[in-house]
Biopython code that builds the backbone (N, CA, C, O; Angstrom):
import numpy as np
from Bio.PDB.StructureBuilder import StructureBuilder

atoms = [
    (1, "UNK", "N", (0.832, -1.197, 0.000)),
    (1, "UNK", "CA", (0.000, 0.000, 0.000)),
    (1, "UNK", "C", (0.864, 1.243, 0.000)),
    (1, "UNK", "O", (1.903, 1.302, 0.657)),
    (2, "UNK", "N", (0.425, 2.212, -0.731)),
    (2, "UNK", "CA", (1.142, 3.473, -0.790)),
    (2, "UNK", "C", (0.435, 4.499, 0.077)),
    (2, "UNK", "O", (-0.789, 4.630, 0.067)),
    (3, "UNK", "N", (1.243, 5.207, 0.814)),
    (3, "UNK", "CA", (0.685, 6.248, 1.670)),
    (3, "UNK", "C", (0.669, 7.560, 0.896)),
    (3, "UNK", "O", (1.690, 7.994, 0.361)),
    (4, "UNK", "N", (-0.493, 8.177, 0.845)),
    (4, "UNK", "CA", (-0.587, 9.469, 0.176)),
    (4, "UNK", "C", (-0.604, 10.563, 1.228)),
    (4, "UNK", "O", (-1.177, 10.415, 2.307)),
    (5, "UNK", "N", (0.034, 11.647, 0.885)),
    (5, "UNK", "CA", (0.050, 12.765, 1.813)),
    (5, "UNK", "C", (-0.887, 13.843, 1.313)),
    (5, "UNK", "O", (-1.009, 14.075, 0.110)),
    (6, "UNK", "N", (-1.527, 14.481, 2.227)),
    (6, "UNK", "CA", (-2.463, 15.539, 1.893)),
    (6, "UNK", "C", (-1.847, 16.862, 2.295)),
    (6, "UNK", "O", (-1.543, 17.080, 3.468)),
    (7, "UNK", "N", (-1.664, 17.732, 1.343)),
    (7, "UNK", "CA", (-1.093, 19.041, 1.606)),
    (7, "UNK", "C", (-2.184, 19.986, 2.064)),
    (7, "UNK", "O", (-3.294, 19.993, 1.531)),
    (8, "UNK", "N", (-1.845, 20.781, 3.060)),
    (8, "UNK", "CA", (-2.784, 21.800, 3.524)),
    (8, "UNK", "C", (-2.567, 23.047, 2.694)),
    (8, "UNK", "O", (-1.700, 23.864, 3.004)),
    (9, "UNK", "N", (-3.344, 23.192, 1.653)),
    (9, "UNK", "CA", (-3.266, 24.412, 0.864)),
    (9, "UNK", "C", (-4.581, 25.146, 1.018)),
    (9, "UNK", "O", (-5.624, 24.545, 1.276)),
    (10, "UNK", "N", (-4.512, 26.416, 0.858)),
    (10, "UNK", "CA", (-5.681, 27.246, 1.074)),
    (10, "UNK", "C", (-5.957, 28.018, -0.200)),
    (10, "UNK", "O", (-5.046, 28.572, -0.814)),
    (11, "UNK", "N", (-7.229, 28.049, -0.594)),
    (11, "UNK", "CA", (-7.565, 28.814, -1.787)),
    (11, "UNK", "C", (-7.385, 30.291, -1.506)),
    (11, "UNK", "O", (-7.428, 30.724, -0.355)),
    (12, "UNK", "N", (-7.183, 31.061, -2.562)),
    (12, "UNK", "CA", (-6.951, 32.496, -2.412)),
    (12, "UNK", "C", (-8.090, 33.167, -1.648)),
    (12, "UNK", "O", (-7.857, 34.048, -0.821)),
    (13, "UNK", "N", (-9.326, 32.745, -1.932)),
    (13, "UNK", "CA", (-10.464, 33.407, -1.304)),
    (13, "UNK", "C", (-10.559, 33.094, 0.192)),
    (13, "UNK", "O", (-11.113, 33.888, 0.953)),
    (14, "UNK", "N", (-10.034, 31.967, 0.613)),
    (14, "UNK", "CA", (-10.106, 31.585, 2.020)),
    (14, "UNK", "C", (-8.811, 31.862, 2.771)),
    (14, "UNK", "O", (-8.754, 31.662, 3.984)),
    (15, "UNK", "N", (-7.780, 32.314, 2.086)),
    (15, "UNK", "CA", (-6.487, 32.541, 2.717)),
    (15, "UNK", "C", (-6.563, 33.757, 3.626)),
    (15, "UNK", "O", (-6.927, 34.849, 3.190)),
    (16, "UNK", "N", (-6.220, 33.561, 4.879)),
    (16, "UNK", "CA", (-6.189, 34.657, 5.836)),
    (16, "UNK", "C", (-4.736, 34.897, 6.204)),
    (16, "UNK", "O", (-4.123, 34.107, 6.922)),
    (17, "UNK", "N", (-4.196, 35.996, 5.702)),
    (17, "UNK", "CA", (-2.782, 36.291, 5.877)),
    (17, "UNK", "C", (-2.414, 36.368, 7.352)),
    (17, "UNK", "O", (-1.414, 35.787, 7.775)),
    (18, "UNK", "N", (-3.210, 37.076, 8.132)),
    (18, "UNK", "CA", (-2.907, 37.265, 9.557)),
    (18, "UNK", "C", (-2.890, 35.934, 10.302)),
    (18, "UNK", "O", (-2.019, 35.699, 11.139)),
    (19, "UNK", "N", (-3.840, 35.074, 10.002)),
    (19, "UNK", "CA", (-3.896, 33.768, 10.665)),
    (19, "UNK", "C", (-2.705, 32.899, 10.274)),
    (19, "UNK", "O", (-2.112, 32.233, 11.123)),
    (20, "UNK", "N", (-2.361, 32.906, 9.004)),
    (20, "UNK", "CA", (-1.226, 32.110, 8.538)),
    (20, "UNK", "C", (0.073, 32.614, 9.154)),
    (20, "UNK", "O", (0.928, 31.820, 9.546)),
    (21, "UNK", "N", (0.220, 33.930, 9.238)),
    (21, "UNK", "CA", (1.420, 34.511, 9.833)),
    (21, "UNK", "C", (1.497, 34.172, 11.319)),
    (21, "UNK", "O", (2.570, 33.856, 11.833)),
    (22, "UNK", "N", (0.357, 34.239, 12.006)),
    (22, "UNK", "CA", (0.319, 33.901, 13.434)),
    (22, "UNK", "C", (0.689, 32.428, 13.653)),
    (22, "UNK", "O", (1.407, 32.096, 14.596)),
    (23, "UNK", "N", (0.195, 31.558, 12.780)),
    (23, "UNK", "CA", (0.534, 30.135, 12.894)),
    (23, "UNK", "C", (2.032, 29.919, 12.676)),
    (23, "UNK", "O", (2.660, 29.136, 13.388)),
    (24, "UNK", "N", (2.588, 30.601, 11.709)),
    (24, "UNK", "CA", (4.026, 30.487, 11.443)),
    (24, "UNK", "C", (4.834, 31.007, 12.634)),
    (24, "UNK", "O", (5.838, 30.404, 13.013)),
    (25, "UNK", "N", (4.405, 32.109, 13.217)),
    (25, "UNK", "CA", (5.079, 32.638, 14.409)),
    (25, "UNK", "C", (5.023, 31.644, 15.566)),
    (25, "UNK", "O", (6.003, 31.472, 16.290)),
    (26, "UNK", "N", (3.879, 30.994, 15.735)),
    (26, "UNK", "CA", (3.708, 30.011, 16.812)),
    (26, "UNK", "C", (4.673, 28.844, 16.620)),
    (26, "UNK", "O", (5.313, 28.397, 17.572)),
    (27, "UNK", "N", (4.773, 28.359, 15.400)),
    (27, "UNK", "CA", (5.686, 27.259, 15.097)),
    (27, "UNK", "C", (7.123, 27.679, 15.402)),
    (27, "UNK", "O", (7.886, 26.919, 15.998)),
    (28, "UNK", "N", (7.480, 28.883, 14.991)),
    (28, "UNK", "CA", (8.828, 29.399, 15.240)),
    (28, "UNK", "C", (9.113, 29.474, 16.731)),
    (28, "UNK", "O", (10.183, 29.068, 17.185)),
    (29, "UNK", "N", (8.159, 29.990, 17.492)),
    (29, "UNK", "CA", (8.323, 30.091, 18.944)),
    (29, "UNK", "C", (8.482, 28.714, 19.583)),
    (29, "UNK", "O", (9.275, 28.546, 20.509)),
    (30, "UNK", "N", (7.733, 27.733, 19.094)),
    (30, "UNK", "CA", (7.834, 26.380, 19.643)),
    (30, "UNK", "C", (9.241, 25.823, 19.445)),
    (30, "UNK", "O", (9.781, 25.159, 20.330)),
    (31, "UNK", "N", (9.821, 26.089, 18.304)),
    (31, "UNK", "CA", (11.190, 25.625, 18.063)),
    (31, "UNK", "C", (12.192, 26.366, 18.949)),
    (31, "UNK", "O", (13.188, 25.790, 19.386)),
    (32, "UNK", "N", (11.924, 27.632, 19.206)),
    (32, "UNK", "CA", (12.842, 28.422, 20.020)),
    (32, "UNK", "C", (12.726, 28.119, 21.509)),
    (32, "UNK", "O", (13.720, 28.202, 22.230)),
    (33, "UNK", "N", (11.540, 27.772, 21.979)),
    (33, "UNK", "CA", (11.291, 27.680, 23.411)),
    (33, "UNK", "C", (11.061, 26.271, 23.952)),
    (33, "UNK", "O", (11.016, 26.091, 25.169)),
    (34, "UNK", "N", (10.919, 25.288, 23.103)),
    (34, "UNK", "CA", (10.580, 23.952, 23.571)),
    (34, "UNK", "C", (11.520, 22.907, 22.981)),
    (34, "UNK", "O", (12.138, 23.101, 21.934)),
    (35, "UNK", "N", (11.597, 21.810, 23.690)),
    (35, "UNK", "CA", (12.265, 20.649, 23.135)),
    (35, "UNK", "C", (11.212, 19.922, 22.304)),
    (35, "UNK", "O", (10.184, 19.493, 22.828)),
    (36, "UNK", "N", (11.473, 19.791, 21.024)),
    (36, "UNK", "CA", (10.493, 19.227, 20.111)),
    (36, "UNK", "C", (10.903, 17.817, 19.720)),
    (36, "UNK", "O", (12.055, 17.564, 19.367)),
    (37, "UNK", "N", (9.953, 16.912, 19.787)),
    (37, "UNK", "CA", (10.150, 15.538, 19.331)),
    (37, "UNK", "C", (10.539, 15.565, 17.849)),
    (37, "UNK", "O", (10.035, 16.386, 17.082)),
    (38, "UNK", "N", (11.424, 14.675, 17.461)),
    (38, "UNK", "CA", (11.936, 14.662, 16.092)),
    (38, "UNK", "C", (10.818, 14.568, 15.055)),
    (38, "UNK", "O", (10.794, 15.355, 14.108)),
    (39, "UNK", "N", (9.905, 13.632, 15.215)),
    (39, "UNK", "CA", (8.823, 13.464, 14.234)),
    (39, "UNK", "C", (7.880, 14.661, 14.240)),
    (39, "UNK", "O", (7.492, 15.160, 13.184)),
    (40, "UNK", "N", (7.515, 15.117, 15.430)),
    (40, "UNK", "CA", (6.628, 16.276, 15.526)),
    (40, "UNK", "C", (7.329, 17.507, 14.964)),
    (40, "UNK", "O", (6.716, 18.325, 14.279)),
    (41, "UNK", "N", (8.615, 17.628, 15.260)),
    (41, "UNK", "CA", (9.380, 18.760, 14.755)),
    (41, "UNK", "C", (9.451, 18.776, 13.246)),
    (41, "UNK", "O", (9.367, 19.834, 12.623)),
    (42, "UNK", "N", (9.605, 17.600, 12.656)),
    (42, "UNK", "CA", (9.658, 17.507, 11.195)),
    (42, "UNK", "C", (8.338, 17.951, 10.573)),
    (42, "UNK", "O", (8.325, 18.662, 9.568)),
    (43, "UNK", "N", (7.231, 17.527, 11.173)),
    (43, "UNK", "CA", (5.915, 17.932, 10.664)),
    (43, "UNK", "C", (5.719, 19.440, 10.816)),
    (43, "UNK", "O", (5.202, 20.097, 9.913)),
    (44, "UNK", "N", (6.132, 19.983, 11.955)),
    (44, "UNK", "CA", (6.006, 21.427, 12.175)),
    (44, "UNK", "C", (6.893, 22.191, 11.203)),
    (44, "UNK", "O", (6.491, 23.228, 10.674)),
    (45, "UNK", "N", (8.081, 21.690, 10.970)),
    (45, "UNK", "CA", (8.998, 22.324, 10.030)),
    (45, "UNK", "C", (8.379, 22.362, 8.630)),
    (45, "UNK", "O", (8.413, 23.391, 7.955)),
    (46, "UNK", "N", (7.818, 21.237, 8.206)),
    (46, "UNK", "CA", (7.182, 21.168, 6.890)),
    (46, "UNK", "C", (6.013, 22.149, 6.807)),
    (46, "UNK", "O", (5.864, 22.859, 5.812)),
    (47, "UNK", "N", (5.189, 22.188, 7.847)),
    (47, "UNK", "CA", (4.050, 23.113, 7.862)),
    (47, "UNK", "C", (4.549, 24.560, 7.818)),
    (47, "UNK", "O", (3.967, 25.400, 7.132)),
    (48, "UNK", "N", (5.608, 24.840, 8.540)),
    (48, "UNK", "CA", (6.181, 26.183, 8.532)),
    (48, "UNK", "C", (6.632, 26.597, 7.147)),
    (48, "UNK", "O", (6.418, 27.736, 6.733)),
    (49, "UNK", "N", (7.260, 25.667, 6.423)),
    (49, "UNK", "CA", (7.689, 25.973, 5.055)),
    (49, "UNK", "C", (6.493, 26.192, 4.133)),
    (49, "UNK", "O", (6.528, 27.063, 3.263)),
    (50, "UNK", "N", (5.435, 25.402, 4.322)),
    (50, "UNK", "CA", (4.220, 25.583, 3.521)),
    (50, "UNK", "C", (3.627, 26.967, 3.774)),
    (50, "UNK", "O", (3.261, 27.677, 2.837)),
    (51, "UNK", "N", (3.536, 27.344, 5.053)),
    (51, "UNK", "CA", (2.991, 28.655, 5.395)),
    (51, "UNK", "C", (3.853, 29.773, 4.824)),
    (51, "UNK", "O", (3.332, 30.734, 4.257)),
    (52, "UNK", "N", (5.165, 29.651, 4.970)),
    (52, "UNK", "CA", (6.077, 30.670, 4.458)),
    (52, "UNK", "C", (5.904, 30.828, 2.946)),
    (52, "UNK", "O", (5.917, 31.946, 2.431)),
    (53, "UNK", "N", (5.745, 29.731, 2.252)),
    (53, "UNK", "CA", (5.557, 29.774, 0.802)),
    (53, "UNK", "C", (4.244, 30.463, 0.440)),
    (53, "UNK", "O", (4.206, 31.297, -0.465)),
    (54, "UNK", "N", (3.173, 30.118, 1.143)),
    (54, "UNK", "CA", (1.871, 30.742, 0.882)),
    (54, "UNK", "C", (1.922, 32.241, 1.173)),
    (54, "UNK", "O", (1.389, 33.046, 0.410)),
    (55, "UNK", "N", (2.567, 32.610, 2.284)),
    (55, "UNK", "CA", (2.683, 34.021, 2.641)),
    (55, "UNK", "C", (3.493, 34.789, 1.595)),
    (55, "UNK", "O", (3.128, 35.899, 1.209)),
    (56, "UNK", "N", (4.583, 34.195, 1.146)),
    (56, "UNK", "CA", (5.426, 34.834, 0.137)),
    (56, "UNK", "C", (4.654, 35.037, -1.166)),
    (56, "UNK", "O", (4.749, 36.091, -1.794)),
    (57, "UNK", "N", (3.898, 34.031, -1.562)),
    (57, "UNK", "CA", (3.099, 34.123, -2.779)),
    (57, "UNK", "C", (2.068, 35.234, -2.664)),
    (57, "UNK", "O", (1.900, 36.037, -3.581)),
    (58, "UNK", "N", (1.381, 35.273, -1.531)),
    (58, "UNK", "CA", (0.353, 36.296, -1.329)),
    (58, "UNK", "C", (0.960, 37.701, -1.317)),
    (58, "UNK", "O", (0.396, 38.631, -1.893)),
    (59, "UNK", "N", (2.105, 37.848, -0.662)),
    (59, "UNK", "CA", (2.775, 39.144, -0.643)),
    (59, "UNK", "C", (3.147, 39.590, -2.053)),
    (59, "UNK", "O", (3.006, 40.765, -2.393)),
    (60, "UNK", "N", (3.619, 38.664, -2.865)),
    (60, "UNK", "CA", (3.996, 38.984, -4.245)),
    (60, "UNK", "C", (2.767, 39.416, -5.047)),
    (60, "UNK", "O", (2.842, 40.350, -5.846)),
    (61, "UNK", "N", (1.641, 38.738, -4.834)),
    (61, "UNK", "CA", (0.406, 39.105, -5.526)),
    (61, "UNK", "C", (-0.014, 40.530, -5.161)),
    (61, "UNK", "O", (-0.393, 41.317, -6.028)),
    (62, "UNK", "N", (0.056, 40.844, -3.884)),
    (62, "UNK", "CA", (-0.324, 42.180, -3.422)),
    (62, "UNK", "C", (0.645, 43.222, -3.974)),
    (62, "UNK", "O", (0.230, 44.300, -4.400)),
    (63, "UNK", "N", (1.919, 42.899, -3.962)),
    (63, "UNK", "CA", (2.929, 43.811, -4.507)),
    (63, "UNK", "C", (2.646, 44.106, -5.976)),
    (63, "UNK", "O", (2.745, 45.255, -6.407)),
    (64, "UNK", "N", (2.296, 43.081, -6.743)),
    (64, "UNK", "CA", (1.975, 43.270, -8.159)),
    (64, "UNK", "C", (0.751, 44.158, -8.335)),
    (64, "UNK", "O", (0.729, 45.016, -9.217)),
    (65, "UNK", "N", (-0.269, 43.957, -7.502)),
    (65, "UNK", "CA", (-1.474, 44.780, -7.583)),
    (65, "UNK", "C", (-1.156, 46.231, -7.252)),
    (65, "UNK", "O", (-1.672, 47.141, -7.901)),
    (66, "UNK", "N", (-0.318, 46.456, -6.255)),
    (66, "UNK", "CA", (0.071, 47.815, -5.886)),
    (66, "UNK", "C", (0.766, 48.496, -7.060)),
    (66, "UNK", "O", (0.494, 49.660, -7.353)),
    (67, "UNK", "N", (1.652, 47.786, -7.726)),
    (67, "UNK", "CA", (2.355, 48.358, -8.881)),
    (67, "UNK", "C", (1.375, 48.724, -9.991)),
    (67, "UNK", "O", (1.518, 49.772, -10.621)),
    (68, "UNK", "N", (0.396, 47.886, -10.231)),
    (68, "UNK", "CA", (-0.619, 48.159, -11.255)),
    (68, "UNK", "C", (-1.400, 49.404, -10.888)),
    (68, "UNK", "O", (-1.650, 50.259, -11.738)),
    (69, "UNK", "N", (-1.786, 49.508, -9.631)),
    (69, "UNK", "CA", (-2.559, 50.673, -9.178)),
    (69, "UNK", "C", (-1.714, 51.938, -9.290)),
    (69, "UNK", "O", (-2.211, 52.977, -9.725)),
    (70, "UNK", "N", (-0.455, 51.861, -8.907)),
    (70, "UNK", "CA", (0.436, 53.025, -8.993)),
    (70, "UNK", "C", (0.575, 53.495, -10.433)),
    (70, "UNK", "O", (0.571, 54.698, -10.695)),
    (71, "UNK", "N", (0.696, 52.563, -11.367)),
    (71, "UNK", "CA", (0.870, 52.919, -12.775)),
    (71, "UNK", "C", (-0.373, 53.619, -13.318)),
    (71, "UNK", "O", (-0.264, 54.486, -14.185)),
    (72, "UNK", "N", (-1.553, 53.253, -12.816)),
    (72, "UNK", "CA", (-2.803, 53.896, -13.255)),
    (72, "UNK", "C", (-2.795, 55.384, -12.936)),
    (72, "UNK", "O", (-3.347, 56.188, -13.687)),
    (73, "UNK", "N", (-2.170, 55.749, -11.824)),
    (73, "UNK", "CA", (-2.222, 57.118, -11.372)),
    (73, "UNK", "C", (-0.968, 57.923, -11.663)),
    (73, "UNK", "O", (-0.878, 59.085, -11.266)),
    (74, "UNK", "N", (-0.006, 57.335, -12.344)),
    (74, "UNK", "CA", (1.223, 58.043, -12.683)),
    (74, "UNK", "C", (1.048, 58.984, -13.863)),
    (74, "UNK", "O", (1.784, 59.964, -13.980)),
    (75, "UNK", "N", (0.111, 58.716, -14.720)),
    (75, "UNK", "CA", (-0.049, 59.536, -15.936)),
    (75, "UNK", "C", (-0.671, 60.854, -15.659)),
    (75, "UNK", "O", (-0.868, 61.649, -16.578)),
]
sb = StructureBuilder()
sb.init_structure("model")
sb.init_model(0)
sb.init_chain("A")
sb.init_seg("    ")
for serial, (resi, resn, name, xyz) in enumerate(atoms, 1):
    if name == "N":
        sb.init_residue(resn, " ", resi, " ")
    sb.init_atom(name, np.array(xyz, "f"), 0.0, 1.0, " ", f" {name:<3s}", serial, name[0])
structure = sb.get_structure()
C-alpha cells in the first residue's frame, strides 16, 4: 500500500494572511522555546515551510497589484 500525503493548501479566497502569519510565528516560537520531538518537529517544520511559501506568494500578488494601481495614477 502506498501512503498518500495531503497538503494543507488554502484557496486564495479563504487565505487569511494574519492567521497564517500567526501560525508560522507560533511554530517558530515552539522551536525556540521547547524541546520538540523529532517526528513532531519535522511535521512542524514542513508546515512552517508551507505557510512561508503561501505568505510569500500572497505578498507577491499584493505587490503586483500595488504596482498596477500606482501605474494607473502616474499619468
